[in-house]
N, C-alpha and C positions, 0 to 999 in steps of 0.2 A: 778571142773566144775565152769565155770563162769556163772554168771546170764545172762539173756536174755538182760538186759541193757548194761553190760560190753561187751557182744559179739557185739552188735550193735555199741556202742560207740569206740570200738577198730578196727572195720572193715573198710576197704577202698574198698575192691574188692569183689563182690558177683556174683557168677555163678549162673543162673537161669535155672535149669535142667528141660526141658519140656516147655520151653518158646515158646509161639505161636507167629506167624507172624500176626496173626488175632487180630486186636484192641478190638474186642468184648470179647476176652477170658480173664479169670481172671489172668492167668499167664502173659499175655501181660501188662495188666493194673497195676499189682503189680511190675513188672520189670521196667516199665516206671515210676511209683512212686519212685522206689529205685533210679533211675537215677535223677529225679527231686530233690530228698533231697540230691543229692551229691555223691553218691557211683558210682564207676565205675562198671557197669553191663555188663556181658558177657552172651547172650543167649546160651544156650547148646541144641541143637536139630538137629540131623542128617537129618532131613526130610526138613529143610529149609536153604537158604543161608544167610538169614538175618532176624532180628526181632529188634523191638525197634530202628532202626536206626544203629544197630551194626551188624558186621559179626557174624553169628551163628557158634558155634563149635560143633563137633560131640561127644565130650566128655570132661570132665573137665582136663584130662591130656594135651589136645591140647591147652589150653588157654596159651597165651604167657607170663603171669605173675602169681605169686603166688595168689591164691584164698584164702580170709579169711573165707567166708561162701558160702557153697553149699546148695542153697535153691531148694527143691525138690517139682516138680509138676507132678510127674509121680505116678502111682498107686503103692501101696505097694508091689506088687510082683517084681517091678523093684528095690526096695531099696537095696537089697544085692549088686548088681553090681554097682549102683551108690556109694554106700559106698566104695567098693573097688577101684573105680576110685577117689573118693575123698582122700582116704588115699594115694594112689599111687601119687597124685598130690601134696601132702603135705598141704592140706587144714587144716584150724584151726577148723572149725565147720561144722556140717551138720545139716540143719534146715528143718525138715519135715513138710510140710503144713498140714491144717486140715485134718483129717480122713487118714492120711498116716503114717503107722507104721509098723516096722518089728523089734521085741524085740532083736532078735539075731543078726541082722546087726547092731543095735544100740549098743549092748554091745561090738561089734567087733571095732566099730568106737571110742568108750569110751576107750578100751583097748589099742588102737593105739593113744590115747591122744587127740582126737577130742572131742570138746563140742558138745552135742547132744541136740537138741530142737525138740520136737514131739508134733504133733497135735495143733500147734499155727501158726496163720497168721502172718508172718513177718512184714506186712504193719500195721496191728492192733497194733501188740506188739510195733513198732516203734513210732506210733502215741501215744499209752497210756504211753509210758516211757518218752516221751517228749525229744527225741534225738535231740541233735542240728544239724542244716544243716551241711553236710561236705563241706569244701572249699579247694580249692587247689589241687583237685584230676584231 
């Protein structure tokens, strides 16, 4: 298991599951922040065609490149399916935002070799860890 700082430092591509196309939603603001600090961000939301200026995908497996972090903004009841999708896509980490948890799905993700971060805001953690701006992505 890598530290949150290592996960963020080593990541280049982040899928934001549940990313809204509404700029007033937290998922949209955090996805936009991740873009601004240099990550390649893919919105994952089957209900919208695009968000944060990027094409939206219906699931993580559909994203056209390897994903480092699957950042989840869906309720806990959706976590098992999202974990299955992240494993199938070969993601390196699953990051469950505040108040999102599913211990069994988290154990499955860890058993499949994914780093798991639970109940922590990725933006706050990024700011607290002082991660350098990504360049060249």
